[in-house]
C-alpha angles and dihedrals in degrees: 000000000000115000117249090236091060094045101041111028103051108178088003090065087086093054116126120249118200134170109280094234128060110190118202126204132160109173115089097234092048091047090056092048093047093051091048090050090050090053092048092049090048086058092047097048101028091234141057103273099175138030123233112216116194108216125223098161098063097014104058119086116233108269092016099077097119093047089050092050090052090049088054089052091051091049093050093049093046091052101039110021102044107117094220101029124154089257090061091061091044090052091051093047093051100041093087095057102034104030087220140074117247108232122221116239115210123161138174131227109213127200119283120286091253096047122107091235097050095097096040091050090056094043093051102037101036093035093055104028107017093117091063100043122101091205145325120251113217116195131202094031112166105164144018087256088065089052093049092050091049093049092049092052093045092050092048091051092043096048094120092056121080096225142079109234114222118228130219117203133208116218111204109156141058089251091054092050090050089055097040097113093049092047092048090053093062108111095225094052113096101172143012120213128193120234101208103181096044090046092055094045092047089069094072096238096315089116115052123237089247088075088071091060131087096266100034096052090061097043110035106099098222093048094047090046090054092049091050092048090056093047092047093047091051095048091047091058103032094254132132122259110212119200123226129256128281105222094196088084096160092059108085093188091052095058092042094051094043092050092049091051092047092050102038104031106028104035099242119153099187138035140194123248122198098177130043090237089065097058101077095043089053091050090049095047094051093045124092115243124248094265092052092048093047093050092045091050093052095044095048092045090051090048091053091050090051093047086245095301115141118285138183118239118179089344093305125116117239126188136156094300093058092036087059092053094048092046088055089052088057091048090053090049090053092047091054097047098253120156113257125201117255091242089075104012093092090070088069097051096080 
């Protein structure tokens, strides 16, 4: 039987799907706790529902950049390369119900492209742990030339590994936003993220500080325009738009409301977390609700039974256009660890 992705998505079938939450941490003790939490939630959900990105840009002390990069390598290897790690037992426990092994996703954010430690970060981290990384996050990208330079350095450092590491890029300036579509088109770029605070400060006071806050970042016209440009560029090229942080990390309602706005109003399919308490609200906000999942399940199952010919569901016509939408609802449900009915769950066991 043909897979719904192949039947329904056409050119979109090649679109990249990533966990909806990308959790950042840069201090060694927090890295260890975040990786442990990832392992525990893999056991809970049967899959890896959020990335852990180990941060050199904001995490490394001035003058201690190389030591920090080596600590990141040690953390990656301890989490991903240990022969009898906690993930190994999780994989074995879940094999019987998923027929697959959930794969851990750990990434690294290196220093900015114009920083003195940019090249050494890549040489150390990718050179020693590139085979275990899901991707490399590159901040302060303004142009495709920055992407090309990053890719060349990553490939040179990763030459002993038989893989091409994807890169995620952080757009933080008006110039970067201007070039968003061209950057998103690059084949090694998986995701574009928005750097809110640097974007605001790069305007030389023309955007007020309030635009960095919870309300202002969703209302100031230049900030909203930048967010929409990133989302549009990503969707045009089958990449993943990743929404910026919410710094009010102790306010549960703040992260919930921001994630809902990012997902429902701005077209984002992924979001940064900077505190463990933000992970579950992001998962919930980017997940379809039970009614959406139930309707999508019934409509897709009926479409399969009809060989994708038009059907009527609750007196409403459905054809390949609406099948496509409801299939994507099921994909979002799967990404966020929601239970999916057996009538369609087998499509996610490949």
